[in-house]
C-alpha positions in Angstrom: 0.5 -36.0 -24.1 0.0 -32.5 -22.5 0.5 -32.2 -18.7 -2.8 -32.1 -16.8 -3.7 -28.9 -14.9 -3.5 -30.7 -11.5 0.0 -31.8 -12.3 1.0 -28.3 -13.4 -0.5 -26.8 -10.2 1.2 -29.3 -8.0 4.6 -28.8 -9.6 4.3 -25.0 -9.4 3.4 -25.2 -5.6 6.4 -27.6 -5.0 8.8 -25.4 -6.8 7.8 -22.3 -4.9 7.9 -24.1 -1.6 11.5 -25.3 -2.3 12.4 -21.8 -3.2 11.3 -20.6 0.2 8.3 -18.6 -0.9 6.1 -17.9 2.2 2.8 -18.7 0.5 3.5 -21.2 -2.3 0.0 -22.4 -2.9 -1.6 -18.9 -3.0 1.2 -17.6 -5.2 0.9 -20.6 -7.6 -2.8 -20.0 -8.0 -2.3 -16.2 -8.4 0.3 -16.8 -11.2 -2.0 -19.2 -13.0 -4.9 -16.8 -12.7 -2.8 -13.9 -14.1 -1.6 -16.1 -17.0 -5.2 -17.0 -17.9 -6.6 -13.6 -17.3 -9.2 -15.2 -15.0 -10.0 -14.9 -11.3 -8.9 -17.7 -9.0 -12.5 -18.9 -8.6 -13.0 -19.0 -12.4 -9.7 -21.0 -12.8 -10.8 -23.5 -10.2 -14.2 -24.0 -11.8 -12.8 -24.4 -15.3 -10.1 -26.8 -14.2 -12.8 -29.2 -13.1 -14.2 -29.4 -16.6 -11.0 -28.8 -18.6 -8.0 -30.7 -17.2 -5.8 -29.2 -19.9 -6.9 -25.7 -19.0 -3.6 -24.0 -20.0 -2.6 -23.8 -23.7 1.0 -24.0 -24.8 1.5 -20.2 -24.9 0.1 -19.9 -21.3 2.4 -22.8 -20.1 5.4 -20.9 -21.5 4.3 -17.7 -19.8 3.7 -19.6 -16.5 7.2 -21.2 -16.7 8.8 -17.8 -17.1 6.8 -16.3 -14.2 7.5 -19.3 -11.9 11.2 -18.9 -12.6 11.1 -15.2 -11.6 9.1 -16.1 -8.4 11.6 -18.8 -7.6 14.3 -16.1 -7.7 12.2 -14.3 -5.1 11.0 -11.5 -7.3 7.8 -10.4 -5.6 4.5 -11.8 -7.0 3.1 -8.3 -7.5 6.1 -7.2 -9.5 5.6 -10.1 -11.8 1.9 -9.6 -12.4 2.1 -5.8 -12.2 -0.7 -5.7 -9.8 -0.9 -5.5 -6.0 -4.2 -6.1 -4.1 -5.1 -3.7 -1.4 -8.5 -4.0 0.1 -10.8 -4.2 -2.9 -8.4 -2.4 -5.2 -5.9 -3.9 -7.6 -3.1 -1.3 -7.9 -0.6 -1.0 -10.7 2.9 -1.4 -9.3 6.4 -2.0 -10.7 10.0 -0.9 -10.5 10.5 2.2 -8.4 7.3 2.1 -6.3 6.8 0.6 -2.9 4.4 -2.4 -2.9 1.6 -2.0 -0.3 1.6 -4.5 2.4 -1.5 -6.3 4.0 -0.7 -4.8 7.4 -1.3 -1.3 6.0 -4.9 -2.3 5.3 -5.7 -2.0 9.0 -4.8 1.7 8.9 -6.8 2.1 5.8 -9.9 0.4 7.3 -9.8 2.8 10.3 -9.2 5.8 8.0 -12.2 4.8 5.8 -14.4 4.6 8.9 -13.2 8.0 10.0 -14.0 9.5 6.5 -17.4 7.9 6.4 -18.3 9.6 9.8 -17.2 13.1 8.6 -19.7 15.6 7.4 -18.7 16.8 3.9 -18.2 20.5 3.2 -17.6 22.1 -0.2 -15.8 19.5 -2.4 -16.3 16.9 0.3 -14.1 15.4 3.0 -10.6 16.5 2.2 -8.0 13.7 2.4 -4.2 14.2 2.1 -1.9 11.1 1.5 1.7 12.0 2.3 4.4 9.7 0.9 1.6 8.2 -1.2 3.6 5.7 -3.2 1.2 3.7 -5.4 -1.7 5.6 -3.7 -2.9 2.6 -1.7 -4.2 4.3 1.5 -5.6 7.5 -0.1 -7.3 5.7 -3.0 -8.8 3.1 -0.8 -10.5 5.9 1.1 -11.8 7.8 -1.8 -12.9 4.7 -3.7 -15.0 3.5 -0.7 -16.3 6.9 0.5 -18.0 8.9 -2.2 -18.0 12.3 -0.5 -14.2 12.6 -0.4 -11.5 14.3 -2.4 -7.8 13.3 -2.4 -4.5 15.1 -2.7 -1.8 12.4 -3.0 1.8 13.6 -2.6 4.8 11.5 -3.8 8.4 12.8 -4.3 9.6 9.9 -6.6 8.8 10.5 -10.3 9.0 6.7 -10.9 6.5 6.0 -8.1 4.3 8.9 -9.2 3.8 7.3 -12.6 2.0 4.4 -10.9 0.2 6.8 -8.5 -1.2 8.7 -11.5 -2.4 5.6 -13.3 -4.1 4.3 -10.1 -5.7 7.6 -9.4 -7.0 7.8 -12.9 -8.4 4.3 -12.6 -10.1 4.6 -9.1 -10.8 8.3 -8.5 -10.3 10.2 -11.8 -12.6 13.1 -10.8 -11.8 13.2 -7.1 -8.0 13.0 -6.8 -5.0 15.2 -7.5 -1.5 13.9 -7.7 1.4 16.2 -6.5 4.9 15.1 -7.5 6.9 17.0 -4.9 8.5 16.9 -1.5 5.8 16.4 1.1 6.4 19.9 2.5 5.3 21.4 -0.7 1.7 20.3 -0.1 1.2 23.5 1.9 1.1 25.3 -1.5 -1.8 23.2 -2.7 -3.8 22.6 0.5 -4.6 25.7 2.5 -3.8 25.7 6.2 -6.4 24.0 8.5 -8.7 22.9 5.7 -7.9 19.2 5.5 -10.1 16.7 7.3 -7.9 13.6 7.1 -4.2 13.1 6.7 -2.8 9.6 6.1 0.8 8.5 5.6 2.9 5.4 5.4 6.3 7.1 5.4 9.8 5.5 5.3 10.7 4.6 8.9 13.3 1.8 8.8 16.9 2.3 9.9 19.3 1.3 7.1 21.7 -1.4 8.2 19.8 -2.0 11.5 16.3 -3.1 10.7 16.3 -6.6 9.1 14.8 -6.9 5.6 13.5 -10.0 3.9 15.1 -10.9 0.6 12.3 -9.6 -1.5 12.1 -6.2 0.2 15.8 -5.8 0.1 16.1 -6.5 -3.6 13.0 -5.0 -5.1 11.5 -2.1 -3.0 13.0 1.3 -3.5 15.3 2.3 -0.6 13.9 5.9 -0.5 10.5 4.4 0.5 12.0 2.2 3.2 14.7 4.2 5.1 14.7 7.4 7.1 17.4 9.1 9.2 17.2 9.9 12.9 16.5 6.3 14.1 13.9 6.1 11.4 11.9 8.9 12.8 12.8 12.0 10.8 10.2 11.7 8.0 7.5 10.7 10.7 8.3 14.0 12.5 7.9 15.9 9.2 4.5 14.2 8.6 3.4 15.2 12.1 4.4 18.9 11.6 2.7 19.0 8.1 -0.4 17.4 9.4 -0.6 19.9 12.2 -0.5 22.7 9.7 -3.0 21.2 7.2 -5.8 19.7 9.5 -8.8 21.6 10.6 -9.7 21.5 14.3 -11.1 18.0 14.9 -9.3 16.6 11.8 -7.6 13.3 12.1 -4.1 12.0 11.2 -3.0 8.4 10.8 0.7 7.5 10.5 2.1 4.0 10.0 5.5 3.4 11.8 7.8 0.7 13.0 6.8 -1.6 15.8 9.1 0.2 18.3 8.3 3.7 17.2 4.8 4.1 18.8 6.0 6.0 21.9 8.1 8.5 19.9 5.3 9.0 17.4 2.7 9.7 20.1 5.1 12.0 21.9 5.7 14.0 18.6 1.9 14.2 18.0 1.3 15.5 21.5 4.1 18.0 21.2 2.6 19.3 17.9 -0.7 19.9 19.7 -2.7 16.9 18.8 -5.2 15.4 21.1 -5.6 11.8 22.2 -2.7 10.2 20.4 -3.2 6.4 20.3 -1.3 3.5 18.8 -3.0 0.5 17.2 -1.5 -3.0 16.9 -1.4 -5.2 13.9 -2.8 -8.8 13.8 0.3 -10.1 15.5 -0.1 -7.6 18.4 2.8 -5.3 17.3 2.3 -1.5 17.4 1.8 -0.6 13.8 0.2 2.9 13.4 -0.8 5.9 15.4 -3.9 8.1 15.3 -4.5 11.6 16.7 -7.0 14.5 16.5 -6.1 18.1 15.7 -6.7 20.5 18.5 -8.9 23.6 18.2 
C-alpha cells in the first residue's frame, strides 16, 4: 500500500531535522510544493482530500531532492527559485542567493523610490553588484515609475540576472555585465536617483560561514579585501559620481562595518549617513543622501 501524505511529510521533516537543516518543516513543505508544482496552501488543502497526494514519479523526485537537502545543498539551489519579497527569482550555480535580511534594505529603498518624483524615463535606479537582481528588481517591480540599470561582473550570475529582469521588468531594466566602475559609461554623472548595493564584504578566513554558504555561494560574491571594505568603498565613490543632488544610496555591509561605511559616505560628501539594524538588532545596511 502506498505511503500516506502525512507519513511522507513527517518522514521528510524528520530527515531534514536530523541533517541539521535550520527550518526542516518549512523546507519539507517547500520541496513538496515544488515537486507538485503547487503552492504550499494548495498542497495543504489537497492533502486533506487526497491522502495519497503524491504519485510515484513525484515521490521519486521528492526522495532525490530530500537527499540533496540532507547534504545541505540550499533549498533554493534545488528548486531553482529563491523568494525575495513578492518575487521568485531564478538562481543556480554561480549566483549569490538573496537572503531574507536584505529584504529590509529593499523595503526602505522601495519606500524611497515611491516618494520620488519621476523625471524623463522615471526614477533612475542603479543596482551595483546586482547578482540575481533581487534588490533592484524588487524596486522596479513594486514602483511603476522606475527604470533599472543592474550591474554584475560575473557572467554566470548575469545569466540569472538577465532572466529575472526579463521576467519582472522587461521594458524597464538594463543589464550591464561589467565591473561596477564601468557603469559610468552607461549612466551619466549626477543623473541617478537611487543607488543600491549588496556588495561582497566578508573577510576570507576570518568571518565564519555556515556550511551551505561555504559550499554553494560563489566566493567572489562573498569576500572583499581591505578588511572586507574595499568594494564598499568603491560603491560609495561610484554612487557619489552617479547620484543627483538629493539622490539616495543604500549599501548592505557586515555587522561591524557600519562606522567605516558611514565615515566613507561622509568623506565622499554624502549627508546624513545612517545605519539600520536587522531584526536581531545587528547593524546591517547604511543609507545616505547625495549633497548638492
